[in-house]
C-alpha positions, -999 to +999 in steps of 0.1 A: -126+821+315-100+799+333-066+792+317-056+757+307-031+756+336-057+766+362-082+740+349-055+713+350-045+724+386-081+723+397-085+688+382-053+676+399-064+690+433-097+672+431-079+640+420-055+644+450-084+645+474-098+612+461-063+596+462-059+603+499-061+566+507-027+560+489+006+566+506+023+599+497+048+584+472+021+566+452-002+596+453+025+619+440+034+593+413-002+593+401-005+630+401+028+635+383+017+610+356-017+626+350-002+661+350+025+650+325-001+635+302-023+666+303+005+690+296+019+667+269-015+669+251-017+706+256+018+711+243+013+690+212-022+705+205-022+741+217-056+748+203-072+717+220-103+722+242-091+716+277-126+706+288-126+677+262-092+666+273-102+665+310-134+646+300-112+621+283-095+613+316-129+610+333-141+623+366-114+627+392-132+603+416-134+576+389-098+580+379-087+579+415-107+547+421-090+530+391-056+539+404-063+529+439-077+495+427-046+490+406-021+499+433-039+481+462-055+450+445-036+446+413-065+455+390-055+465+355-040+500+355-057+530+340-045+540+306-011+558+308-001+542+341+023+519+323+045+548+312+055+557+348+060+521+356+083+516+327+104+547+337+107+534+373+117+499+360+143+515+336+158+536+364+159+505+387+177+484+359+202+512+354+209+514+391+211+477+395+237+472+368+257+503+378+258+490+414+268+456+402+297+470+381+308+495+408+306+471+437+322+442+417+351+462+404+358+478+439+357+444+456+378+428+430+404+456+432+407+453+469+410+415+468+436+418+441+456+443+461+456+419+491+468+391+470+494+412+451+509+424+485+518+388+492+537+384+459+552+419+454+554+433+489+577+462+480+555+473+451+521+471+468+511+491+498+498+522+514+522+551+517+520+583+536+536+614+521+541+650+530+539+645+568+507+625+565+488+650+544+486+626+514+481+588+512+488+566+482+473+532+479+482+510+450+505+488+430+535+508+418+564+501+395+587+525+414+577+520+450+580+546+477+606+542+505+597+514+529+598+538+559+568+558+544+546+526+542+518+528+566+503+493+569+530+469+557+516+434+556+486+446+576+473+457+542+465+421+533+438+415+559+425+451+557+421+450+519+408+414+519+382+421+546+372+454+530+369+437+496+347+410+511+326+436+530+321+455+497+311+423+479+286+414+507+271+449+507+269+449+469+251+416+470+226+429+496+219+461+476+215+440+444+190+417+461+170+447+473+170+463+439+160+430+422+128+430+442+119+463+425+125+450+390 
């Protein structure tokens, strides 16, 4: 008699054959979802009849047709498909907001540094220390000696342009991520 794992793997192999029309990413997503559901049921009900569970999912060909129709024509998804879609959406939201915060703070900090250099030139800068082995960028209460400063007022356009570039790149990434939401 075949073990539960062997029967599940055989079912998934058959399903994979019928999903061949899908691109590799979609095919893998479907297979991972079905595998996850099957093993979740087996884990929560160790004495369950694997044949009944597999019958509940239907024949691999029919299940594959439902997933293909959903992914290619927008037909209603088979039961369980919503779970993986929600996980993807959740990850995309997290990435979207993390990128917005990181990019926004980085751009703001660079632009603030450029402006601060104009008002407090001796306290804002880029300094080279230890024969060029260490570089310090920042706004300092006790500034380093002027002869160690690397960029001088050149920091203003460099920080401003870098800040604007980070802001532009952040916006492009956010627009791309928003399409995935």
